[in-house]
C-alpha positions as CSV (number, residue, x, y, z in Angstrom):
1,M,62.2,14.2,45.3
2,S,60.4,11.0,46.0
3,V,60.0,8.2,43.5
4,F,56.4,8.4,42.1
5,T,57.3,7.1,38.6
6,T,59.3,3.9,38.2
7,V,62.0,3.9,35.5
8,T,63.6,0.6,34.6
9,A,67.2,0.2,33.5
10,A,66.1,-0.9,30.1
11,E,63.9,2.2,29.6
12,L,66.7,4.5,30.7
13,S,69.3,2.8,28.6
14,A,67.2,3.4,25.5
15,W,66.5,7.0,26.5
16,L,70.2,7.7,27.1
17,K,70.8,7.1,23.4
18,H,69.5,10.6,22.9
19,Y,72.5,11.9,24.9
20,S,76.2,12.0,24.6
21,I,77.0,10.9,28.1
22,G,77.8,7.2,27.6
23,E,76.0,4.0,28.6
24,L,74.1,3.3,31.8
25,V,76.0,1.7,34.6
26,E,73.7,2.3,37.6
27,L,70.2,3.7,38.3
28,K,69.1,4.4,41.8
29,G,66.0,6.1,43.2
30,I,66.4,9.1,45.5
31,A,63.9,9.1,48.3
32,A,63.8,12.6,49.8
33,G,61.4,15.5,49.4
34,I,57.8,15.2,48.2
35,T,57.2,16.6,44.7
36,N,59.2,15.1,41.8
37,T,60.7,11.7,40.9
38,N,64.5,11.8,41.1
39,Y,67.1,9.1,40.3
40,A,70.9,9.1,40.6
41,V,72.3,8.0,37.3
42,T,75.8,6.7,36.7
43,T,77.0,6.2,33.1
44,T,80.4,5.3,31.6
45,Q,81.1,9.0,31.5
46,G,80.0,10.3,34.8
47,R,77.2,10.8,37.4
48,Y,73.9,12.8,36.9
49,V,70.6,13.4,38.5
50,L,67.5,12.5,36.5
51,T,64.2,14.3,37.4
52,L,60.8,13.4,36.1
53,F,58.2,16.0,36.9
54,E,55.0,14.8,38.4
55,T,53.0,18.1,38.5
56,L,54.8,20.6,36.2
57,E,54.2,20.4,32.5
58,A,56.9,20.7,29.9
59,H,55.9,24.2,28.9
60,E,56.3,25.3,32.5
61,L,59.9,24.1,32.8
62,P,62.0,26.5,30.7
63,F,62.0,29.1,33.5
64,Y,63.7,26.7,35.9
65,V,66.0,24.9,33.5
66,N,67.2,28.0,31.8
67,L,67.7,29.7,35.2
68,M,70.0,26.8,36.3
69,A,72.0,27.2,33.1
70,H,72.2,31.0,33.6
71,L,73.4,30.7,37.2
72,A,76.0,28.1,36.4
73,H,77.2,30.3,33.6
74,H,77.7,33.1,36.1
75,G,79.7,30.9,38.5
76,I,77.0,30.1,41.0
77,A,77.5,26.6,42.3
78,C,74.5,24.8,40.9
79,A,73.8,21.8,38.7
80,G,73.8,22.7,35.1
81,P,71.3,21.0,32.8
82,I,72.5,18.5,30.1
83,A,71.3,19.0,26.6
84,N,70.3,16.0,24.4
85,L,71.4,15.5,20.9
86,R,68.6,17.8,19.7
87,D,70.1,20.5,21.9
88,D,67.1,20.5,24.2
89,Y,67.4,20.5,28.0
90,I,63.8,19.2,28.4
91,D,62.9,15.7,27.3
92,T,60.3,13.1,27.9
93,L,60.6,9.7,29.7
94,C,57.8,7.4,30.8
95,G,55.3,10.0,29.6
96,K,56.7,12.7,32.0
97,P,58.7,15.8,31.2
98,T,62.3,15.1,32.2
99,V,65.5,16.9,32.8
100,L,69.1,15.6,33.3
101,V,71.5,17.7,35.3
102,E,75.1,17.4,36.5
103,W,75.9,15.5,39.7
104,L,77.5,17.9,42.2
105,E,80.0,16.7,44.7
106,G,79.4,17.2,48.4
107,E,76.8,16.2,51.0
108,P,74.0,17.9,52.9
109,V,74.8,18.7,56.5
110,E,72.4,17.9,59.3
111,T,73.8,20.4,61.9
112,P,75.6,23.2,60.0
113,S,78.3,25.2,61.7
114,P,78.3,29.1,61.8
115,A,81.0,29.0,59.1
116,Q,78.9,26.9,56.8
117,C,75.9,29.2,57.4
118,R,78.0,32.2,56.5
119,A,79.1,30.5,53.3
120,L,75.5,29.7,52.5
121,G,74.4,33.3,53.1
122,A,77.2,34.7,50.8
123,M,76.4,32.3,48.0
124,L,72.7,33.1,48.3
125,A,73.4,36.8,47.9
126,Q,75.7,36.0,44.9
127,M,72.8,34.0,43.4
128,H,70.5,37.0,43.9
129,R,72.9,39.3,42.2
130,A,73.5,36.9,39.3
131,G,69.8,36.6,38.9
132,E,69.5,40.3,38.1
133,T,70.3,39.6,34.4
134,Y,68.1,36.6,34.1
135,P,65.3,37.5,31.6
136,G,62.7,34.9,32.7
137,R,59.8,35.8,35.0
138,M,57.8,33.5,37.2
139,A,55.3,34.6,39.9
140,N,55.6,32.6,43.1
141,P,53.2,29.7,42.8
142,R,53.3,29.1,46.6
143,G,53.1,32.7,47.7
144,P,50.3,34.4,49.7
145,A,47.6,33.6,47.2
146,W,48.4,29.9,47.4
147,W,48.5,29.6,51.2
148,S,45.4,31.8,51.6
149,A,43.5,29.3,49.3
150,A,45.1,26.2,50.8
151,A,44.7,27.0,54.5
152,P,40.8,26.9,54.6
153,Q,41.0,23.3,53.2
154,L,43.2,22.3,56.1
155,Y,41.4,23.8,59.1
156,G,39.1,20.7,59.4
157,Y,42.1,18.4,60.0
158,L,43.5,20.6,62.9
159,N,42.4,21.0,66.5
160,A,40.8,24.3,67.4
161,A,43.9,26.0,68.7
162,D,46.1,25.1,65.7
163,A,43.3,26.1,63.3
164,A,43.0,29.4,65.1
165,Q,46.7,30.0,64.9
166,L,46.9,29.2,61.2
167,R,43.9,31.3,60.4
168,A,45.3,34.3,62.4
169,E,48.7,34.2,60.7
170,V,47.2,33.9,57.2
171,G,45.1,36.9,58.0
172,R,48.0,38.8,59.4
173,Q,50.2,38.1,56.4
174,G,47.3,39.1,54.1
175,R,47.3,42.6,55.6
176,R,51.0,43.2,55.0
177,R,52.3,44.5,51.7
178,F,55.9,44.1,50.6
179,D,55.8,45.3,47.0
180,H,58.3,48.0,47.8
181,L,61.0,45.6,48.8
182,P,63.9,44.5,46.5
183,S,62.8,41.5,44.5
184,G,64.1,39.2,41.9
185,V,64.9,35.5,41.3
186,I,64.8,33.4,44.4
187,H,65.4,29.7,45.1
188,A,62.4,29.5,47.5
189,D,63.4,26.1,48.9
190,L,67.0,26.4,50.1
191,F,66.8,23.9,52.9
192,R,69.8,21.9,54.1
193,D,69.0,19.0,51.8
194,N,69.1,21.3,48.8
195,V,72.7,22.4,49.5
196,L,75.7,20.2,49.1
197,M,78.7,21.1,51.3
198,H,82.5,20.4,51.0
199,G,83.6,21.2,54.5
200,E,82.9,24.9,54.9
201,R,82.6,25.4,51.1
202,I,79.4,25.3,49.1
203,G,79.5,22.3,46.7
204,G,76.2,23.3,45.0
205,F,72.6,24.4,45.2
206,I,70.2,21.9,43.9
207,D,66.4,21.5,43.2
208,F,65.5,24.8,41.7
209,Y,61.9,23.7,40.9
210,Y,60.3,26.1,43.3
211,A,62.4,29.0,42.0
212,C,60.4,32.1,41.2
213,D,60.4,35.9,41.4
214,D,59.7,37.2,44.9
215,V,61.1,39.4,47.7
216,L,64.8,38.6,48.1
217,I,64.9,38.6,51.9
218,Y,62.1,36.1,51.9
219,D,64.6,33.7,50.3
220,L,67.0,34.4,53.1
221,A,64.3,33.9,55.7
222,I,63.4,30.5,54.2
223,A,67.1,29.4,54.4
224,L,67.6,30.8,57.9
225,N,64.5,29.0,59.3
226,D,65.8,25.6,58.2
227,W,69.5,26.1,58.6
228,C,69.4,27.8,62.0
229,G,66.1,26.4,63.5
230,L,66.3,24.2,66.6
231,P,63.9,21.4,67.5
232,D,61.9,23.5,69.9
233,G,61.4,26.3,67.3
234,E,64.1,28.6,68.6
235,I,66.9,29.9,66.4
236,D,70.6,29.2,66.9
237,A,71.8,32.8,67.2
238,A,75.4,32.1,66.2
239,R,74.3,30.4,63.0
240,A,71.7,33.0,62.2
241,E,74.1,35.9,62.7
242,A,76.7,34.2,60.5
243,M,74.3,33.6,57.7
244,C,73.0,37.2,57.7
245,A,76.6,38.5,57.9
246,G,77.6,36.3,54.9
247,Y,74.6,37.5,52.9
248,Q,75.3,41.2,53.7
249,S,79.0,40.8,52.8
250,V,77.7,40.5,49.2
251,R,74.4,42.4,49.3
252,P,73.8,44.8,52.2
253,L,70.2,45.0,53.2
254,E,68.2,48.2,52.8
255,P,66.4,49.8,55.8
256,S,63.1,48.8,54.4
257,E,64.3,45.1,54.3
258,R,65.4,45.3,57.9
259,E,62.0,46.6,58.9
260,A,60.2,43.9,57.1
261,W,62.5,41.1,58.3
262,P,60.5,39.8,61.3
263,S,57.4,39.4,59.0
264,M,59.5,37.7,56.4
265,L,60.6,35.1,58.9
266,R,57.0,34.5,59.9
267,A,55.9,34.3,56.2
268,A,58.6,31.7,55.5
269,A,57.5,29.6,58.4
270,L,53.8,29.9,57.4
271,R,54.5,28.9,53.8
272,F,56.1,25.6,54.9
273,W,53.7,24.9,57.7
274,V,50.9,25.1,55.2
275,S,52.7,23.0,52.5
276,R,53.7,20.3,55.0
277,L,50.1,20.2,56.4
278,W,48.9,19.8,52.8
279,D,51.3,17.0,52.0
280,W,50.6,15.3,55.4
281,H,46.8,15.3,55.0
282,K,46.5,15.2,51.2
283,P,49.6,13.2,50.1
284,Q,50.5,12.0,46.6
285,S,50.9,8.3,46.2
286,G,54.3,7.0,45.3
287,E,56.7,4.1,45.5
288,L,59.1,5.9,47.9
289,T,57.6,8.9,49.6
290,W,58.5,11.2,52.5
291,R,56.1,13.2,54.7
292,K,57.7,15.8,56.8
293,D,56.5,17.0,60.1
294,P,54.4,20.2,59.8
295,A,54.8,21.0,63.5
296,V,58.5,22.0,62.9
297,F,57.3,25.1,61.2
298,Q,54.4,25.7,63.5
299,R,56.9,25.9,66.4
300,L,59.2,28.2,64.4
301,L,56.2,30.5,63.6
302,S,55.2,30.6,67.3
303,R,58.7,31.5,68.4
304,H,59.0,34.2,65.7
305,A,55.6,35.7,66.8
306,A,56.7,35.7,70.5
307,R,60.0,37.4,69.6
308,G,58.2,40.5,68.2
309,E,59.2,43.0,65.6
310,A,62.8,43.6,66.4
311,P,65.1,42.7,63.4
312,H,66.9,39.9,65.1
313,W,70.3,38.6,63.8
314,L,70.9,41.2,61.1
């Protein structure tokens, strides 16, 4: 959610004539994340988030946009897309495919409490259940095939020990098979900055543009690594237990999921270690950009590996 494409107030004012949401009052770039351009838009009728897609093409967007509409329809706290006067969710601005969504109230939390983690787990499980009736399908574009192809292009940037660790984990994950586990629509990027909180209540999930079909507990593992991870790579047990309990209060895990859980935690850490290494060493150019520390997920991966195969926190 960096600013790679500059939109002027004049350009946006003209573009908003295709919508029934009033006239532009304020336009402000949102500098966070690393993939798309995002602006906070205030009009005479309300507040919205404008996203310009830097890598996805317009024909790739219906899965994500229709998913957001589907989940909002089913009561999941997420930003519903706004249709233009042609009744289209997907438009074009500055030559880029563009989507406008509702502004959700609430703020990301830096250090979540166990109660907030429990609420997150419960809402994630509710999202997984609501996704069961979503007809769209999207293979995970940043799953094992992606990290297996990306990692060899990164070894040359790493010292020998780090390259060996990365190579070993990619190989280990490549030998595991999880096709038998429950799967469906996942958010795939449910970090703290993609969840808005109102105290202990979920204000909304945002940024669904990595959503896809994959193993459901992989989604829980991604969230747990970020929400419960500590600076040294350890996991805050109280937060982790609360998140898993919240999730299972809605969707109890099957024995096969419990068995696979330690590997899912490692897979989730590996995915974001690789992506952050990629963004660190092969960054996009932009007006406002953020590069996030890859070592955060290397430490998480190391700790998960040292912890062994017991299904912790479930």
